[in-house]
PyMOL commands that place a pseudoatom at each C-alpha (Angstrom):
pseudoatom trace, name=CA, resn=MET, resi=1, chain=A, elem=C, hetatm=0, pos=[147.811, 113.940, 110.521]
pseudoatom trace, name=CA, resn=SER, resi=2, chain=A, elem=C, hetatm=0, pos=[144.807, 113.361, 112.589]
pseudoatom trace, name=CA, resn=THR, resi=3, chain=A, elem=C, hetatm=0, pos=[141.427, 113.055, 110.958]
pseudoatom trace, name=CA, resn=ALA, resi=4, chain=A, elem=C, hetatm=0, pos=[140.064, 115.803, 112.977]
pseudoatom trace, name=CA, resn=ASN, resi=5, chain=A, elem=C, hetatm=0, pos=[143.394, 118.398, 111.525]
pseudoatom trace, name=CA, resn=LEU, resi=6, chain=A, elem=C, hetatm=0, pos=[142.923, 117.045, 107.777]
pseudoatom trace, name=CA, resn=ARG, resi=7, chain=A, elem=C, hetatm=0, pos=[139.272, 118.054, 108.108]
pseudoatom trace, name=CA, resn=THR, resi=8, chain=A, elem=C, hetatm=0, pos=[140.198, 121.426, 109.328]
pseudoatom trace, name=CA, resn=GLU, resi=9, chain=A, elem=C, hetatm=0, pos=[142.809, 121.916, 106.797]
pseudoatom trace, name=CA, resn=VAL, resi=10, chain=A, elem=C, hetatm=0, pos=[140.804, 120.967, 103.844]
pseudoatom trace, name=CA, resn=GLY, resi=11, chain=A, elem=C, hetatm=0, pos=[138.171, 123.239, 104.820]
pseudoatom trace, name=CA, resn=SER, resi=12, chain=A, elem=C, hetatm=0, pos=[140.958, 126.057, 105.238]
pseudoatom trace, name=CA, resn=LEU, resi=13, chain=A, elem=C, hetatm=0, pos=[142.489, 125.476, 101.978]
pseudoatom trace, name=CA, resn=ALA, resi=14, chain=A, elem=C, hetatm=0, pos=[138.904, 125.153, 99.996]
pseudoatom trace, name=CA, resn=ALA, resi=15, chain=A, elem=C, hetatm=0, pos=[137.728, 128.193, 102.047]
pseudoatom trace, name=CA, resn=GLU, resi=16, chain=A, elem=C, hetatm=0, pos=[140.481, 130.136, 101.072]
pseudoatom trace, name=CA, resn=TRP, resi=17, chain=A, elem=C, hetatm=0, pos=[140.284, 128.852, 97.321]
pseudoatom trace, name=CA, resn=TRP, resi=18, chain=A, elem=C, hetatm=0, pos=[136.514, 130.097, 97.443]
pseudoatom trace, name=CA, resn=SER, resi=19, chain=A, elem=C, hetatm=0, pos=[137.601, 133.476, 98.368]
pseudoatom trace, name=CA, resn=ARG, resi=20, chain=A, elem=C, hetatm=0, pos=[140.219, 134.071, 95.479]
pseudoatom trace, name=CA, resn=LEU, resi=21, chain=A, elem=C, hetatm=0, pos=[137.697, 132.613, 93.219]
pseudoatom trace, name=CA, resn=LYS, resi=22, chain=A, elem=C, hetatm=0, pos=[135.138, 135.398, 93.927]
pseudoatom trace, name=CA, resn=GLU, resi=23, chain=A, elem=C, hetatm=0, pos=[137.908, 137.870, 92.789]
pseudoatom trace, name=CA, resn=CYS, resi=24, chain=A, elem=C, hetatm=0, pos=[137.841, 136.222, 89.354]
pseudoatom trace, name=CA, resn=PRO, resi=25, chain=A, elem=C, hetatm=0, pos=[134.246, 136.472, 88.222]
pseudoatom trace, name=CA, resn=GLY, resi=26, chain=A, elem=C, hetatm=0, pos=[135.207, 135.305, 84.590]
pseudoatom trace, name=CA, resn=ALA, resi=27, chain=A, elem=C, hetatm=0, pos=[136.747, 132.035, 86.144]
pseudoatom trace, name=CA, resn=ARG, resi=28, chain=A, elem=C, hetatm=0, pos=[134.165, 131.270, 88.458]
pseudoatom trace, name=CA, resn=ALA, resi=29, chain=A, elem=C, hetatm=0, pos=[131.469, 131.851, 85.584]
pseudoatom trace, name=CA, resn=ARG, resi=30, chain=A, elem=C, hetatm=0, pos=[133.648, 129.311, 83.545]
pseudoatom trace, name=CA, resn=LEU, resi=31, chain=A, elem=C, hetatm=0, pos=[132.950, 126.917, 86.389]
pseudoatom trace, name=CA, resn=ARG, resi=32, chain=A, elem=C, hetatm=0, pos=[129.442, 127.694, 86.520]
pseudoatom trace, name=CA, resn=ARG, resi=33, chain=A, elem=C, hetatm=0, pos=[128.658, 126.774, 83.207]
pseudoatom trace, name=CA, resn=CYS, resi=34, chain=A, elem=C, hetatm=0, pos=[130.388, 123.333, 83.080]
pseudoatom trace, name=CA, resn=GLY, resi=35, chain=A, elem=C, hetatm=0, pos=[128.116, 120.553, 82.690]
pseudoatom trace, name=CA, resn=SER, resi=36, chain=A, elem=C, hetatm=0, pos=[130.289, 117.529, 84.074]
pseudoatom trace, name=CA, resn=VAL, resi=37, chain=A, elem=C, hetatm=0, pos=[133.573, 117.165, 86.623]
pseudoatom trace, name=CA, resn=LEU, resi=38, chain=A, elem=C, hetatm=0, pos=[135.269, 116.507, 83.692]
pseudoatom trace, name=CA, resn=GLU, resi=39, chain=A, elem=C, hetatm=0, pos=[134.654, 119.540, 82.600]
pseudoatom trace, name=CA, resn=ILE, resi=40, chain=A, elem=C, hetatm=0, pos=[135.435, 121.204, 85.440]
pseudoatom trace, name=CA, resn=ILE, resi=41, chain=A, elem=C, hetatm=0, pos=[138.896, 119.187, 85.452]
pseudoatom trace, name=CA, resn=LEU, resi=42, chain=A, elem=C, hetatm=0, pos=[139.967, 121.255, 81.984]
pseudoatom trace, name=CA, resn=GLU, resi=43, chain=A, elem=C, hetatm=0, pos=[139.780, 124.863, 83.998]
pseudoatom trace, name=CA, resn=PRO, resi=44, chain=A, elem=C, hetatm=0, pos=[142.895, 125.596, 85.063]
pseudoatom trace, name=CA, resn=GLU, resi=45, chain=A, elem=C, hetatm=0, pos=[141.633, 126.956, 88.641]
pseudoatom trace, name=CA, resn=VAL, resi=46, chain=A, elem=C, hetatm=0, pos=[140.676, 123.629, 89.682]
pseudoatom trace, name=CA, resn=HIS, resi=47, chain=A, elem=C, hetatm=0, pos=[144.116, 122.660, 89.901]
pseudoatom trace, name=CA, resn=SER, resi=48, chain=A, elem=C, hetatm=0, pos=[145.028, 125.429, 92.264]
pseudoatom trace, name=CA, resn=LEU, resi=49, chain=A, elem=C, hetatm=0, pos=[142.969, 123.826, 94.537]
pseudoatom trace, name=CA, resn=ARG, resi=50, chain=A, elem=C, hetatm=0, pos=[144.336, 120.044, 93.868]
pseudoatom trace, name=CA, resn=ARG, resi=51, chain=A, elem=C, hetatm=0, pos=[147.697, 121.309, 94.401]
pseudoatom trace, name=CA, resn=ALA, resi=52, chain=A, elem=C, hetatm=0, pos=[146.608, 122.748, 97.587]
pseudoatom trace, name=CA, resn=PHE, resi=53, chain=A, elem=C, hetatm=0, pos=[145.131, 119.444, 98.848]
pseudoatom trace, name=CA, resn=GLN, resi=54, chain=A, elem=C, hetatm=0, pos=[147.884, 117.655, 97.525]
pseudoatom trace, name=CA, resn=SER, resi=55, chain=A, elem=C, hetatm=0, pos=[150.517, 119.421, 100.070]
pseudoatom trace, name=CA, resn=LEU, resi=56, chain=A, elem=C, hetatm=0, pos=[147.946, 117.765, 103.021]
pseudoatom trace, name=CA, resn=GLU, resi=57, chain=A, elem=C, hetatm=0, pos=[150.023, 114.925, 104.293]
pseudoatom trace, name=CA, resn=ASN, resi=58, chain=A, elem=C, hetatm=0, pos=[147.996, 111.944, 104.214]
pseudoatom trace, name=CA, resn=SER, resi=59, chain=A, elem=C, hetatm=0, pos=[145.436, 113.161, 101.701]
pseudoatom trace, name=CA, resn=ARG, resi=60, chain=A, elem=C, hetatm=0, pos=[145.196, 110.937, 98.819]
pseudoatom trace, name=CA, resn=VAL, resi=61, chain=A, elem=C, hetatm=0, pos=[142.481, 113.060, 96.704]
pseudoatom trace, name=CA, resn=SER, resi=62, chain=A, elem=C, hetatm=0, pos=[141.117, 112.372, 93.372]
pseudoatom trace, name=CA, resn=ILE, resi=63, chain=A, elem=C, hetatm=0, pos=[140.929, 115.025, 90.857]
pseudoatom trace, name=CA, resn=GLU, resi=64, chain=A, elem=C, hetatm=0, pos=[137.393, 114.400, 90.404]
pseudoatom trace, name=CA, resn=THR, resi=65, chain=A, elem=C, hetatm=0, pos=[136.576, 114.841, 93.973]
pseudoatom trace, name=CA, resn=VAL, resi=66, chain=A, elem=C, hetatm=0, pos=[138.619, 118.273, 93.459]
pseudoatom trace, name=CA, resn=ALA, resi=67, chain=A, elem=C, hetatm=0, pos=[136.366, 119.146, 90.823]
pseudoatom trace, name=CA, resn=LEU, resi=68, chain=A, elem=C, hetatm=0, pos=[133.506, 118.490, 92.657]
pseudoatom trace, name=CA, resn=ILE, resi=69, chain=A, elem=C, hetatm=0, pos=[134.307, 120.580, 95.513]
pseudoatom trace, name=CA, resn=ALA, resi=70, chain=A, elem=C, hetatm=0, pos=[135.728, 123.891, 93.108]
pseudoatom trace, name=CA, resn=GLY, resi=71, chain=A, elem=C, hetatm=0, pos=[132.308, 123.398, 90.565]
pseudoatom trace, name=CA, resn=THR, resi=72, chain=A, elem=C, hetatm=0, pos=[130.044, 123.204, 94.090]
pseudoatom trace, name=CA, resn=LEU, resi=73, chain=A, elem=C, hetatm=0, pos=[131.922, 126.546, 95.603]
pseudoatom trace, name=CA, resn=ALA, resi=74, chain=A, elem=C, hetatm=0, pos=[131.546, 128.238, 92.356]
pseudoatom trace, name=CA, resn=TRP, resi=75, chain=A, elem=C, hetatm=0, pos=[127.762, 128.328, 93.155]
pseudoatom trace, name=CA, resn=VAL, resi=76, chain=A, elem=C, hetatm=0, pos=[128.164, 129.763, 96.285]
pseudoatom trace, name=CA, resn=GLU, resi=77, chain=A, elem=C, hetatm=0, pos=[127.225, 133.212, 96.805]
pseudoatom trace, name=CA, resn=GLU, resi=78, chain=A, elem=C, hetatm=0, pos=[127.608, 134.118, 99.802]
pseudoatom trace, name=CA, resn=ALA, resi=79, chain=A, elem=C, hetatm=0, pos=[129.318, 133.013, 103.096]
pseudoatom trace, name=CA, resn=SER, resi=80, chain=A, elem=C, hetatm=0, pos=[127.124, 131.405, 106.017]
pseudoatom trace, name=CA, resn=ASN, resi=81, chain=A, elem=C, hetatm=0, pos=[128.574, 130.276, 109.224]
pseudoatom trace, name=CA, resn=GLU, resi=82, chain=A, elem=C, hetatm=0, pos=[126.280, 127.924, 110.256]
pseudoatom trace, name=CA, resn=SER, resi=83, chain=A, elem=C, hetatm=0, pos=[126.730, 123.838, 109.073]
pseudoatom trace, name=CA, resn=MET, resi=84, chain=A, elem=C, hetatm=0, pos=[124.967, 122.453, 105.555]
pseudoatom trace, name=CA, resn=GLY, resi=85, chain=A, elem=C, hetatm=0, pos=[122.779, 120.385, 107.645]
pseudoatom trace, name=CA, resn=GLU, resi=86, chain=A, elem=C, hetatm=0, pos=[121.549, 123.687, 109.822]
pseudoatom trace, name=CA, resn=GLN, resi=87, chain=A, elem=C, hetatm=0, pos=[121.417, 125.768, 106.889]
pseudoatom trace, name=CA, resn=LEU, resi=88, chain=A, elem=C, hetatm=0, pos=[118.926, 123.192, 105.434]
pseudoatom trace, name=CA, resn=GLY, resi=89, chain=A, elem=C, hetatm=0, pos=[117.227, 122.239, 108.541]
pseudoatom trace, name=CA, resn=LYS, resi=90, chain=A, elem=C, hetatm=0, pos=[116.103, 125.610, 109.109]
pseudoatom trace, name=CA, resn=ALA, resi=91, chain=A, elem=C, hetatm=0, pos=[114.902, 126.079, 105.758]
pseudoatom trace, name=CA, resn=ALA, resi=92, chain=A, elem=C, hetatm=0, pos=[113.141, 122.885, 105.377]
pseudoatom trace, name=CA, resn=GLU, resi=93, chain=A, elem=C, hetatm=0, pos=[110.538, 124.748, 108.077]
pseudoatom trace, name=CA, resn=GLN, resi=94, chain=A, elem=C, hetatm=0, pos=[109.868, 126.834, 104.885]
pseudoatom trace, name=CA, resn=LYS, resi=95, chain=A, elem=C, hetatm=0, pos=[110.686, 124.679, 101.946]
pseudoatom trace, name=CA, resn=ALA, resi=96, chain=A, elem=C, hetatm=0, pos=[109.306, 120.757, 101.802]
pseudoatom trace, name=CA, resn=ALA, resi=97, chain=A, elem=C, hetatm=0, pos=[111.138, 120.419, 98.578]
pseudoatom trace, name=CA, resn=ILE, resi=98, chain=A, elem=C, hetatm=0, pos=[114.433, 120.779, 100.766]
pseudoatom trace, name=CA, resn=GLN, resi=99, chain=A, elem=C, hetatm=0, pos=[113.516, 117.215, 102.610]
pseudoatom trace, name=CA, resn=ASN, resi=100, chain=A, elem=C, hetatm=0, pos=[113.165, 115.469, 99.557]
pseudoatom trace, name=CA, resn=ARG, resi=101, chain=A, elem=C, hetatm=0, pos=[116.193, 117.014, 98.211]
pseudoatom trace, name=CA, resn=MET, resi=102, chain=A, elem=C, hetatm=0, pos=[118.322, 115.996, 100.954]
pseudoatom trace, name=CA, resn=ARG, resi=103, chain=A, elem=C, hetatm=0, pos=[117.625, 112.351, 100.557]
pseudoatom trace, name=CA, resn=ARG, resi=104, chain=A, elem=C, hetatm=0, pos=[118.586, 112.435, 96.985]
pseudoatom trace, name=CA, resn=LEU, resi=105, chain=A, elem=C, hetatm=0, pos=[121.608, 113.725, 97.858]
pseudoatom trace, name=CA, resn=LEU, resi=106, chain=A, elem=C, hetatm=0, pos=[122.230, 111.143, 100.667]
pseudoatom trace, name=CA, resn=LYS, resi=107, chain=A, elem=C, hetatm=0, pos=[121.581, 108.112, 98.448]
pseudoatom trace, name=CA, resn=GLU, resi=108, chain=A, elem=C, hetatm=0, pos=[124.626, 109.569, 95.887]
pseudoatom trace, name=CA, resn=GLU, resi=109, chain=A, elem=C, hetatm=0, pos=[127.656, 107.530, 96.462]
pseudoatom trace, name=CA, resn=ARG, resi=110, chain=A, elem=C, hetatm=0, pos=[131.240, 109.160, 96.308]
pseudoatom trace, name=CA, resn=GLY, resi=111, chain=A, elem=C, hetatm=0, pos=[132.203, 108.295, 92.409]
pseudoatom trace, name=CA, resn=ASN, resi=112, chain=A, elem=C, hetatm=0, pos=[129.103, 109.241, 91.147]
pseudoatom trace, name=CA, resn=TYR, resi=113, chain=A, elem=C, hetatm=0, pos=[130.743, 112.752, 90.933]
pseudoatom trace, name=CA, resn=ASP, resi=114, chain=A, elem=C, hetatm=0, pos=[128.482, 114.393, 87.997]
pseudoatom trace, name=CA, resn=ARG, resi=115, chain=A, elem=C, hetatm=0, pos=[125.388, 113.199, 89.898]
pseudoatom trace, name=CA, resn=LEU, resi=116, chain=A, elem=C, hetatm=0, pos=[126.625, 114.783, 93.036]
pseudoatom trace, name=CA, resn=LEU, resi=117, chain=A, elem=C, hetatm=0, pos=[127.602, 117.857, 91.370]
pseudoatom trace, name=CA, resn=ASP, resi=118, chain=A, elem=C, hetatm=0, pos=[123.815, 118.257, 90.523]
pseudoatom trace, name=CA, resn=GLN, resi=119, chain=A, elem=C, hetatm=0, pos=[122.581, 117.316, 93.499]
pseudoatom trace, name=CA, resn=TRP, resi=120, chain=A, elem=C, hetatm=0, pos=[124.920, 119.834, 95.344]
pseudoatom trace, name=CA, resn=ARG, resi=121, chain=A, elem=C, hetatm=0, pos=[123.586, 122.525, 93.102]
pseudoatom trace, name=CA, resn=ARG, resi=122, chain=A, elem=C, hetatm=0, pos=[120.163, 121.789, 93.294]
pseudoatom trace, name=CA, resn=VAL, resi=123, chain=A, elem=C, hetatm=0, pos=[120.849, 122.299, 97.033]
pseudoatom trace, name=CA, resn=LEU, resi=124, chain=A, elem=C, hetatm=0, pos=[122.681, 125.478, 97.108]
pseudoatom trace, name=CA, resn=ALA, resi=125, chain=A, elem=C, hetatm=0, pos=[120.014, 126.955, 94.592]
pseudoatom trace, name=CA, resn=LEU, resi=126, chain=A, elem=C, hetatm=0, pos=[117.484, 125.821, 97.396]
pseudoatom trace, name=CA, resn=LEU, resi=127, chain=A, elem=C, hetatm=0, pos=[119.499, 127.937, 99.873]
pseudoatom trace, name=CA, resn=GLY, resi=128, chain=A, elem=C, hetatm=0, pos=[119.925, 131.191, 97.746]
pseudoatom trace, name=CA, resn=GLY, resi=129, chain=A, elem=C, hetatm=0, pos=[123.552, 130.382, 96.839]
pseudoatom trace, name=CA, resn=ARG, resi=130, chain=A, elem=C, hetatm=0, pos=[124.370, 131.090, 100.972]
pseudoatom trace, name=CA, resn=ALA, resi=131, chain=A, elem=C, hetatm=0, pos=[126.795, 128.304, 102.559]
pseudoatom trace, name=CA, resn=ASN, resi=132, chain=A, elem=C, hetatm=0, pos=[129.876, 127.763, 104.561]
pseudoatom trace, name=CA, resn=PRO, resi=133, chain=A, elem=C, hetatm=0, pos=[132.456, 126.977, 102.003]
pseudoatom trace, name=CA, resn=ALA, resi=134, chain=A, elem=C, hetatm=0, pos=[134.689, 125.158, 104.427]
pseudoatom trace, name=CA, resn=GLU, resi=135, chain=A, elem=C, hetatm=0, pos=[131.989, 122.855, 105.646]
pseudoatom trace, name=CA, resn=LEU, resi=136, chain=A, elem=C, hetatm=0, pos=[130.528, 122.285, 102.080]
pseudoatom trace, name=CA, resn=SER, resi=137, chain=A, elem=C, hetatm=0, pos=[134.144, 121.417, 100.982]
pseudoatom trace, name=CA, resn=LYS, resi=138, chain=A, elem=C, hetatm=0, pos=[134.386, 119.126, 103.976]
pseudoatom trace, name=CA, resn=LEU, resi=139, chain=A, elem=C, hetatm=0, pos=[131.341, 117.398, 103.523]
pseudoatom trace, name=CA, resn=ILE, resi=140, chain=A, elem=C, hetatm=0, pos=[132.368, 116.635, 99.900]
pseudoatom trace, name=CA, resn=PHE, resi=141, chain=A, elem=C, hetatm=0, pos=[135.733, 115.665, 100.460]
pseudoatom trace, name=CA, resn=PHE, resi=142, chain=A, elem=C, hetatm=0, pos=[134.971, 113.095, 102.999]
pseudoatom trace, name=CA, resn=TRP, resi=143, chain=A, elem=C, hetatm=0, pos=[131.162, 111.927, 101.055]
pseudoatom trace, name=CA, resn=GLY, resi=144, chain=A, elem=C, hetatm=0, pos=[130.915, 108.352, 102.672]
pseudoatom trace, name=CA, resn=ASP, resi=145, chain=A, elem=C, hetatm=0, pos=[128.701, 106.875, 105.468]
pseudoatom trace, name=CA, resn=THR, resi=146, chain=A, elem=C, hetatm=0, pos=[130.209, 108.626, 108.184]
pseudoatom trace, name=CA, resn=ALA, resi=147, chain=A, elem=C, hetatm=0, pos=[130.052, 112.109, 106.583]
pseudoatom trace, name=CA, resn=LYS, resi=148, chain=A, elem=C, hetatm=0, pos=[126.500, 111.245, 105.735]
pseudoatom trace, name=CA, resn=LYS, resi=149, chain=A, elem=C, hetatm=0, pos=[125.512, 110.146, 109.150]
pseudoatom trace, name=CA, resn=ARG, resi=150, chain=A, elem=C, hetatm=0, pos=[126.549, 113.552, 110.351]
pseudoatom trace, name=CA, resn=PHE, resi=151, chain=A, elem=C, hetatm=0, pos=[125.189, 115.344, 107.759]
pseudoatom trace, name=CA, resn=ALA, resi=152, chain=A, elem=C, hetatm=0, pos=[121.523, 113.685, 108.442]
pseudoatom trace, name=CA, resn=THR, resi=153, chain=A, elem=C, hetatm=0, pos=[122.113, 113.894, 112.271]
pseudoatom trace, name=CA, resn=ASP, resi=154, chain=A, elem=C, hetatm=0, pos=[122.971, 117.897, 111.952]
pseudoatom trace, name=CA, resn=PHE, resi=155, chain=A, elem=C, hetatm=0, pos=[119.954, 118.343, 109.221]
pseudoatom trace, name=CA, resn=TYR, resi=156, chain=A, elem=C, hetatm=0, pos=[117.097, 117.025, 111.383]
pseudoatom trace, name=CA, resn=GLU, resi=157, chain=A, elem=C, hetatm=0, pos=[118.355, 118.041, 114.603]
pseudoatom trace, name=CA, resn=HIS, resi=158, chain=A, elem=C, hetatm=0, pos=[117.689, 121.628, 113.163]
pseudoatom trace, name=CA, resn=ILE, resi=159, chain=A, elem=C, hetatm=0, pos=[113.997, 121.297, 111.366]
pseudoatom trace, name=CA, resn=LYS, resi=160, chain=A, elem=C, hetatm=0, pos=[111.611, 122.317, 114.175]
for i in range(1, 160): cmd.bond("trace and resi %d" % i, "trace and resi %d" % (i + 1))
show_as sticks, trace
zoom trace
């Protein structure tokens, strides 16, 4: 499977999972109360997302990454069609704090799961819980220099 196809599949699977999660307010509330990626891993809903990702060809996703995606998606209140960079860029016009939050997020490395969880939750709070679940999941799944560059470019292209 090509990287582009893998990205598409990751986004689709995560968005489907998020849609199901929204139908289970108790599970969503439990995920939102988790204070660390380890606590999220202990929630059964995470493992349905893990199994979905394991079905992907060429996908070697860690349980920590799956938990980070699940724990972050639990904070998405409303789906958006815009990319995360576009949303943040447009919101930066109104909230100077978003630029600082963006810088902090981009400094975080892939293995800093708990710090990334905290940063993504703060970003979602600034956006009022509105995000594109597929796009957000792809960013987290592929978090690294390439994803950060795309994210930053998208962000700065949308600041007026």
